[in-house]
C-alpha positions in Angstrom: -13.7 -13.8 1.4 -10.3 -14.2 3.1 -8.0 -16.9 1.8 -8.2 -20.1 3.9 -5.2 -22.3 4.6 -5.5 -25.9 3.5 -5.5 -28.6 6.2 -3.0 -31.4 6.0 -5.6 -33.9 4.8 -6.8 -31.5 2.0 -3.2 -31.0 0.8 -2.6 -34.8 0.8 -5.9 -35.3 -1.1 -4.9 -32.8 -3.8 -1.4 -34.4 -4.0 -2.8 -37.8 -4.5 -5.4 -36.6 -7.0 -2.9 -34.8 -9.2 -0.4 -37.7 -9.1 -3.1 -40.1 -10.1 -4.0 -37.8 -13.0 -0.6 -37.2 -14.6 1.9 -39.7 -12.9 5.2 -38.7 -11.4 7.2 -39.7 -14.5 5.3 -37.4 -16.9 7.5 -34.4 -17.6 7.3 -33.2 -21.2 10.3 -32.0 -23.1 8.6 -28.7 -23.7 8.1 -28.3 -19.9 11.8 -28.9 -19.3 12.6 -26.3 -22.0 10.6 -23.7 -20.2 12.6 -24.4 -17.0 16.0 -24.3 -18.7 16.3 -20.5 -19.0 15.8 -19.9 -15.3 17.1 -23.1 -13.6 20.6 -21.7 -13.0 19.4 -18.2 -12.0 18.6 -17.2 -8.5 14.9 -17.0 -7.6 13.7 -19.2 -10.5 10.2 -20.3 -9.4 8.2 -17.2 -10.3 9.6 -16.8 -13.8 9.1 -20.5 -14.4 5.5 -20.3 -13.2 4.9 -17.4 -15.5 6.4 -19.2 -18.4 4.0 -22.1 -18.0 1.1 -19.7 -17.4 1.9 -17.7 -20.6 2.3 -20.8 -22.7 -0.9 -22.7 -21.6 -3.1 -19.8 -20.4 -3.3 -21.4 -17.0 -1.2 -23.6 -14.6 -2.6 -27.1 -14.7 -1.8 -30.2 -12.7 0.8 -31.4 -15.2 2.6 -28.1 -15.1 2.7 -28.2 -11.3 4.0 -31.8 -11.4 6.8 -30.8 -13.9 7.9 -27.8 -12.0 7.9 -29.6 -8.7 10.0 -32.4 -10.0 12.4 -30.0 -11.7 12.9 -27.7 -8.7 12.5 -30.5 -6.1 9.6 -28.7 -4.4 7.1 -31.0 -2.6 3.9 -31.1 -4.6 1.7 -30.0 -1.8 3.9 -27.1 -1.0 4.0 -25.9 -4.6 0.3 -26.3 -5.0 -0.3 -24.2 -1.9 2.0 -21.5 -3.2 0.5 -21.4 -6.7 -3.0 -21.1 -5.4 -2.1 -18.4 -3.0 -1.6 -15.9 -5.8 -4.6 -14.2 -7.4 -3.5 -14.1 -11.0 -2.3 -17.6 -11.7 -5.3 -19.1 -13.4 -6.0 -22.8 -12.6 -8.5 -23.5 -15.4 -8.0 -23.4 -19.2 -8.6 -19.9 -20.7 -8.2 -18.2 -17.3 -5.4 -16.0 -18.4 -7.6 -14.3 -21.0 -10.6 -13.8 -18.7 -11.1 -10.1 -18.1 -10.1 -8.9 -14.6 -11.7 -5.7 -13.5 -10.3 -3.5 -10.7 -12.8 -3.1 -7.8 -10.7 -0.9 -5.6 -12.3 2.1 -3.7 -11.8 4.7 -6.5 -12.9 2.3 -9.3 -16.0 1.5 -7.3 -16.8 5.2 -7.4 -16.5 5.0 -11.2 -18.9 2.0 -11.7 -16.5 -0.9 -11.5 -19.2 -3.3 -10.3 -21.4 -2.4 -13.2 -18.5 -3.1 -15.6 -17.9 -6.5 -14.0 -21.6 -7.4 -14.6 -21.5 -6.1 -18.2 -18.4 -8.1 -19.4 -18.9 -11.8 -20.1 -16.8 -13.9 -17.7 -15.2 -10.9 -16.0 -13.7 -11.3 -12.5 -13.0 -8.8 -9.8 -9.4 -8.0 -8.8 -8.2 -5.8 -5.9 -6.9 -2.3 -6.6 -4.7 -2.5 -9.7 -2.7 0.7 -9.1 -4.4 2.9 -11.7 -6.6 5.1 -9.5 -5.6 8.1 -11.7 -7.1 6.4 -14.8 -10.1 4.3 -13.7 -11.4 1.7 -14.4 -8.6 -0.6 -15.4 -9.0 -4.2 -16.5 -6.5 -6.8 -17.5 -7.0 -9.2 -20.5 -4.0 -11.5 -20.8 -1.0 -9.2 -20.4 -2.6 -6.1 -21.7 -4.2 -3.2 -19.7 -7.4 -1.6 -20.8 -9.6 1.1 -19.3 -13.4 1.0 -19.3 -15.9 3.7 -18.6 -19.6 3.6 -17.6 -21.7 3.4 -19.7 -19.6 0.5 -21.0 -18.2 0.8 -24.5 -15.2 -0.9 -26.1 -12.4 -0.7 -23.5 -9.4 1.4 -24.5 -5.9 0.0 -24.5 -3.5 1.7 -22.1 0.2 1.4 -22.9 1.5 4.3 -20.9 0.7 5.7 -17.5 -0.5 9.3 -17.2 2.5 11.6 -16.8 3.0 13.0 -13.3 1.0 16.2 -12.8 2.8 19.5 -13.6 4.4 21.2 -10.7 1.7 23.6 -9.6 3.6 24.9 -6.6 6.7 25.6 -8.6 8.8 23.8 -5.9 12.1 22.2 -6.8 11.6 18.4 -7.3 13.9 15.4 -6.8 12.5 12.3 -8.5 10.2 14.1 -10.9 12.8 16.8 -11.8 13.4 15.4 -15.3 10.6 12.8 -15.7 8.6 14.9 -18.1 11.5 15.4 -20.5 11.0 13.9 -23.9 12.8 10.5 -24.2 13.7 10.3 -20.5 12.8 6.6 -20.6 15.5 5.7 -23.1 19.2 5.4 -22.1 20.2 8.3 -24.4 17.5 10.5 -23.0 18.3 9.5 -19.4 22.0 10.4 -19.9 21.2 13.7 -21.7 19.4 14.8 -18.5 22.2 13.8 -16.0 21.5 10.1 -15.9 24.4 7.9 -14.7 26.5 10.9 -13.7 26.1 9.7 -10.1 27.3 6.1 -10.8 30.3 7.4 -12.7 31.1 9.7 -9.8 30.7 6.9 -7.2 32.8 4.3 -9.0 35.5 6.7 -10.1 35.7 9.2 -7.1 34.0 7.8 -4.0 34.5 4.8 -1.8 31.5 2.8 -0.8 31.6 4.2 2.7 31.5 7.8 1.3 28.4 6.9 -0.7 26.7 5.7 2.5 27.8 8.7 4.5 26.4 11.0 1.9 23.0 9.3 2.1 23.0 9.4 5.9 23.7 13.1 5.8 20.9 13.7 3.3 18.4 12.1 5.8 16.8 10.1 2.9 14.4 7.5 4.4 12.3 4.7 3.0 9.5 5.9 0.7 7.5 2.7 0.8 5.9 3.4 4.1 8.3 2.3 6.8 10.5 5.4 6.7 13.8 3.7 7.8 16.9 5.7 7.1 18.4 4.5 3.8 22.0 5.2 4.6 21.8 3.3 7.9 20.2 0.3 6.2 22.9 0.2 3.6 25.6 0.5 6.3 24.0 -2.5 8.1 24.2 -4.6 5.0 27.7 -3.5 4.2 28.9 -4.4 7.7 27.0 -7.7 7.9 28.9 -11.0 7.5 28.2 -13.4 4.7 27.4 -13.2 1.0 26.6 -12.9 -1.7 24.7 -9.8 -0.6 21.6 -8.6 -2.5 19.7 -5.4 -3.3 16.0 -5.8 -3.8 13.6 -3.2 -5.2 10.1 -3.6 -3.8 8.0 -2.6 -6.8 5.0 -4.6 -5.5 2.9 -1.4 -5.2 -0.3 -3.1 -3.9 -1.7 -0.5 -1.5 -5.0 0.8 -2.8 -4.7 4.4 -3.9 -0.9 4.2 -4.6 0.4 4.5 -8.2 3.5 6.6 -7.9 6.0 3.8 -8.5 4.3 2.8 -11.7 4.8 6.3 -13.1 8.5 6.3 -12.0 9.2 3.0 -13.7 7.3 3.8 -16.8 8.9 7.2 -17.5 12.2 6.9 -15.6 13.2 3.2 -15.5 17.0 3.9 -15.6 16.7 6.0 -12.4 15.5 2.8 -10.6 18.3 0.8 -12.1 21.0 3.3 -11.4 19.8 3.6 -7.8 20.0 -0.2 -7.3 23.4 -0.2 -8.9 24.6 2.5 -6.6 23.3 0.5 -3.7 25.1 -2.6 -4.8 28.4 -0.6 -5.1 27.9 0.9 -1.6 27.0 -2.4 0.1 29.2 -4.8 -1.8 26.3 -6.6 -3.3 26.7 -8.9 -6.3 23.1 -9.4 -7.3 19.8 -7.5 -7.3 16.1 -8.3 -7.8 13.5 -5.9 -9.1 10.2 -7.4 -7.8 7.3 -5.9 -9.9 3.6 -6.4 -9.2 1.7 -8.5 -11.7 -0.8 -5.7 -12.6 1.8 -3.7 -14.5 2.5 -5.8 -17.6 3.5 -2.9 -19.8 5.9 -1.6 -17.1 7.5 -5.1 -17.0 8.3 -4.7 -20.8 9.8 -1.3 -20.2 12.0 -2.5 -17.4 13.2 -5.5 -19.4 14.1 -3.2 -22.3 16.0 -0.8 -20.0 17.9 -3.6 -18.3 19.1 -4.9 -21.7 20.2 -1.4 -22.7 22.1 -0.9 -19.4 23.9 -4.3 -19.8 24.8 -3.6 -23.4 26.2 -0.2 -22.4 28.4 -1.7 -19.7 26.4 -0.2 -16.9 25.3 -3.5 -15.5 27.0 -6.9 -15.4 30.7 -7.6 -15.2 33.3 -4.8 -14.6 30.9 -1.9 -14.7 32.5 1.3 -16.2 35.8 -0.7 -16.5 36.1 -1.2 -12.7 36.3 -4.2 -10.5 32.7 -3.7 -9.6 30.2 -6.3 -11.0 26.4 -6.4 -10.4 23.7 -8.7 -11.9 20.1 -7.5 -11.8 17.2 -9.8 -12.3 13.6 -8.8 -13.1 10.9 -10.8 -11.3 7.2 -10.5 -11.7 4.8 -11.2 -8.8 1.4 -12.9 -9.3 -1.0 -10.8 -7.3 -0.8 -10.8 -3.4 -0.9 -7.6 -1.4 1.1 -9.3 1.4 4.1 -9.5 -0.9 4.5 -5.7 -0.4 5.7 -6.6 3.1 9.5 -7.0 2.7 9.9 -10.4 4.3 6.9 -11.8 2.4 8.5 -10.5 -0.8 11.7 -12.3 0.1 9.8 -15.6 0.7 8.1 -15.1 -2.6 11.4 -14.6 -4.4 12.8 -17.7 -2.8 9.8 -19.8 -4.0 8.3 -20.2 -0.6 4.8 -19.5 0.6 4.8 -15.7 1.0 4.1 -15.5 4.7 5.7 -12.6 6.6 8.8 -13.7 8.6 9.2 -13.2 12.3 11.7 -10.4 13.1 14.4 -10.3 14.3 16.5 -11.3 12.5 16.1 -8.6 9.9 16.8 -8.7 6.2 19.9 -6.6 6.6 21.6 -9.7 8.1 19.2 -12.6 7.1 17.4 -11.6 3.9 17.3 -13.3 0.5 18.6 -16.9 1.1 19.3 -15.9 4.7 22.0 -13.6 3.6 22.5 -9.8 4.0 19.9 -7.9 1.9 18.6 -4.4 1.5 15.0 -4.0 0.4 14.2 -0.5 -0.9 11.2 1.1 -2.5 11.2 2.4 -6.1 10.9 6.1 -5.0 13.7 5.7 -2.5 16.0 4.3 -5.1 15.1 6.9 -7.7 16.2 9.6 -5.2 19.6 8.2 -4.7 21.2 9.2 -8.0 19.9 12.8 -7.6 21.3 13.1 -4.1 24.7 11.9 -5.2 24.7 14.4 -8.1 23.4 17.4 -6.1 24.5 16.7 -2.5 23.1 16.0 0.9 22.5 19.7 1.7 20.5 20.2 -1.5 18.2 17.3 -0.7 17.6 18.4 2.9 16.7 21.9 1.6 13.8 20.6 -0.5 11.6 20.1 2.6 9.7 22.7 4.7 9.9 23.6 8.4 12.9 21.5 9.1 11.8 18.4 7.3 14.3 16.9 4.8 13.4 16.0 1.2 10.2 15.4 -0.8 7.5 12.8 -1.1 5.5 11.7 -4.1 1.8 11.7 -3.3 -0.7 9.7 -5.3 -3.9 11.6 -5.1 -7.1 10.1 -6.4 -10.9 10.3 -6.0 -13.2 13.2 -5.8 -10.8 16.0 -6.8 -10.5 18.2 -9.8 -7.0 17.1 -10.7 -6.1 13.6 -9.5 -2.6 12.4 -10.2 1.0 12.1 -8.8 2.5 15.2 -7.1 6.0 15.5 -5.7 5.5 17.6 -2.5 8.0 18.9 0.0 7.7 17.3 3.4 5.8 19.7 5.7 3.4 21.0 3.0 0.0 21.6 4.4 -2.6 19.0 3.3 -5.0 21.9 2.5 -2.5 23.3 0.0 -2.3 20.0 -1.9 -6.1 19.4 -1.9 -7.2 22.9 -2.9 -4.3 24.8 -4.5 -2.6 21.9 -6.3 -5.4 19.4 -6.9 -8.0 22.1 -7.6 -10.4 21.4 -4.8 -13.6 19.3 -4.8 -15.8 18.6 -7.8 -18.4 21.3 -8.7 -21.1 21.6 -6.1 -19.4 19.2 -3.7 -17.2 19.5 -0.6 -14.6 17.2 0.8 -15.9 14.8 3.5 -12.8 12.6 4.1 -9.5 11.5 2.8 -7.7 8.2 3.5 -4.0 8.4 4.2 -1.3 5.8 3.3 -3.7 4.4 0.7 -6.1 2.7 3.0 -3.6 1.8 5.7 -3.7 5.2 7.5 -7.5 5.2 7.9 -9.7 8.3 7.5 -9.0 12.0 8.2 -11.8 14.5 8.3 -13.0 17.8 9.7 -10.5 20.1 11.3 -7.6 17.7 10.4 -8.0 18.5 6.7 -7.2 22.1 7.6 -4.4 21.5 10.2 -2.4 18.5 8.9 1.0 18.9 7.2 2.3 16.1 5.1 4.9 14.7 7.4 4.9 11.7 9.8 5.0 13.7 13.1 1.9 15.7 12.1 0.0 12.7 10.8 0.9 10.5 13.7 -0.4 13.1 16.1 -3.7 12.9 14.2 -3.8 9.1 14.6 -2.8 8.4 11.0 0.4 8.0 8.9 1.8 9.1 5.6 3.0 5.6 4.6 3.5 5.1 0.9 1.8 8.4 0.1 -1.6 7.4 -1.3 -4.4 10.0 -0.6 -7.9 9.0 -1.7 -10.6 11.7 -1.5 -14.3 11.2 -0.7 -16.7 14.0 -1.1 -20.0 14.6 0.6 -21.9 12.3 -1.8 -20.1 9.2 -0.6 -21.3 6.7 2.0 -18.3 6.5 4.4 -19.6 3.4 6.2 -19.8 1.6 2.9 -16.3 2.9 2.0 -15.0 1.4 5.3 -16.8 -1.9 4.4 -15.0 -2.0 1.1 -11.7 -1.3 2.8 -12.3 -4.1 5.3 -13.3 -6.5 2.6 -9.9 -5.8 0.9 -8.0 -6.5 4.1 -10.0 -9.6 4.9 -9.4 -10.9 1.4 -5.7 -10.1 1.4 -4.9 -11.5 4.9 -2.4 -14.2 4.4 -3.9 -16.2 7.3 -0.7 -16.7 9.2 -1.8 -15.1 12.4 -5.2 -15.4 14.0 -5.7 -11.7 15.0 -5.6 -10.6 11.3 -7.1 -13.8 9.8 -10.2 -13.7 12.1 -10.3 -10.0 13.2 -10.6 -8.6 9.6 -13.4 -11.0 8.9 -15.3 -10.1 12.1 -15.0 -6.4 11.3 -16.2 -7.0 7.8 -19.2 -8.8 9.2 -20.0 -5.8 11.4 -19.7 -3.4 8.5 -21.9 -5.6 6.4 -25.0 -6.0 8.4 -23.9 -8.4 11.1 -23.2 -8.1 14.8 -25.1 -6.5 17.7 -28.1 -4.2 16.8 -27.5 -1.9 19.8 -25.0 0.9 18.8 -23.1 1.0 22.1 -22.5 -2.8 22.1 -21.7 -2.8 18.3 -19.2 0.1 18.8 -17.5 -1.6 21.7 -17.1 -4.8 19.8 -15.6 -3.0 16.9 -13.1 -1.3 19.2 -12.2 -4.5 21.0 -11.6 -6.3 17.7 -9.4 -3.4 16.6 -7.4 -3.7 19.7 -6.7 -7.4 19.0 -5.8 -6.5 15.4 -2.9 -4.4 16.8 -1.3 -7.7 17.8 -1.0 -8.9 14.2 2.3 -10.3 12.9 2.6 -7.6 10.2 1.1 -4.2 9.3 -1.9 -5.6 7.4 -4.0 -6.2 10.6 -2.8 -2.9 12.2 -3.9 -1.0 9.1 -7.4 -2.6 9.2 -7.7 -1.4 12.8 -6.9 2.1 11.7 -9.8 2.0 9.3 -12.4 1.0 11.9 -11.0 3.2 14.6 -10.9 6.3 12.4 -14.4 5.6 11.2 -15.7 5.6 14.8 -13.6 8.7 15.7 -14.5 10.9 12.7 -17.9 9.8 11.7 -20.1 9.0 14.7 -23.2 10.5 13.0 -22.8 8.2 9.9 -22.3 5.2 12.1 -25.4 6.1 14.1 -27.4 6.4 10.9 -26.1 3.0 9.7 -27.2 1.5 13.0 -30.5 3.2 12.9 -31.2 1.4 9.6 -30.7 -1.8 11.5 -27.2 -2.1 10.1 -28.7 -4.1 7.3 -27.9 -1.9 4.3 -24.7 -3.7 3.3 -24.5 -7.5 3.2 -21.6 -9.7 2.4 -22.1 -11.2 -1.0 
């Protein structure tokens, strides 16, 4: 069910209840000690909440009281923020309760059966391991379960990116399969930090920005905004300190590319952020990582320490006047935090609603100061471009398109995984030649693009589409972050749409009514509700989708893509669903 916002009376009632339980003057010495480490750092709330959560196994009333007093956050505001996130347990023992991914691909692999088989297990939205289903979290450890259920296996590392079946030159995956690439020594053996040395010793910040503009590198998180232009806006903006933020909150179902990059190439992300700081004149950076990647958090923390010890982060980097501090921050489970302004509000300790724009983060970002928010894949490409040149990067694409894109491919294919493809590659080539085609005895029925956010493609589009925004936009979809989920002819596409709408309804932040109400109304119509006459039902679904286009951020718009593409591509399946009295799937 979608998250409901508290009324003023409910917030007041909770505030009074908690204060009556613990008293405003009760702040234990151990609570203060947990706050000390982060109190003087920027963006302290999330790490402090995690410290209490890790110590107690949940965040109780006394912890909220202590944190509120220490950070001077009104108790009702803090309570609303804590309860917004999925993974902050509010009852004793909650941290150790198994959480099972019930994303679209995991549901194909028996996730619901696993939830029922594990004592005390809870569902969680897509956990970003569609290439290795079905993941579950217990505490801060990742396991993978199979059906029939046996003892879950511990997963410390992500699957390596797939081999390069097309033999195309790669950018961000060029060295990722090299032994030891995740260590500082291994990274430097394969060209790591050559770009930073070149920038600091040979290039001005403006020259770095111009090189990126010439390369035509654009955001790889979905928005596709030109990276060099964004960095120029931040450099020219007034005010400071300026910030670089890496958006590693990879919450889109079907997307798992950033996890692989951070697991096997963490220094590429760090070097990319450091180059951004040099180019923009930023003094601080934040790497915001999604909660569901605990082992990745440990790898990044280790890499950050190694970079600092080597003089590649911190004060006077490489003996220059350039200094840059980088902070690792872990989210707590909220899809909306993948939207850049929601992420900034989360960092600042605010309720993670999307902000109204303009103004944009390049002038009014973290703490209302100039900020560049970039995706993991975008930042990993920057060192390679500075090493190899803008013309080299442009030449990686096909048919006039510049560069490459990592595609996370999952579902009913022979070889799911991460593939770095040239922009302009035919979708058919990826599906059949690279990923091996459908499973034995099956045929492809549909794929979703941009994770779920691009809706369904089917029929002739699977043969005609090329992997670039112009081609996909013409087909009524988008490439987005690059998640491609495959559904063969054994799958119920109406039920798949229902699952997708359930995800969007659950993850709606509730700020704007088109999304808050519209996603719920569409979920009802895909779950056995609404008119029983197909023309009336179809018109209502279309009308609700039109209203969703007015949403304050992309979540509502993405939900409308799912319903609209279902009607466009699968009229026969919709008619069959309605002929059954649209009663096959029920909420709950």
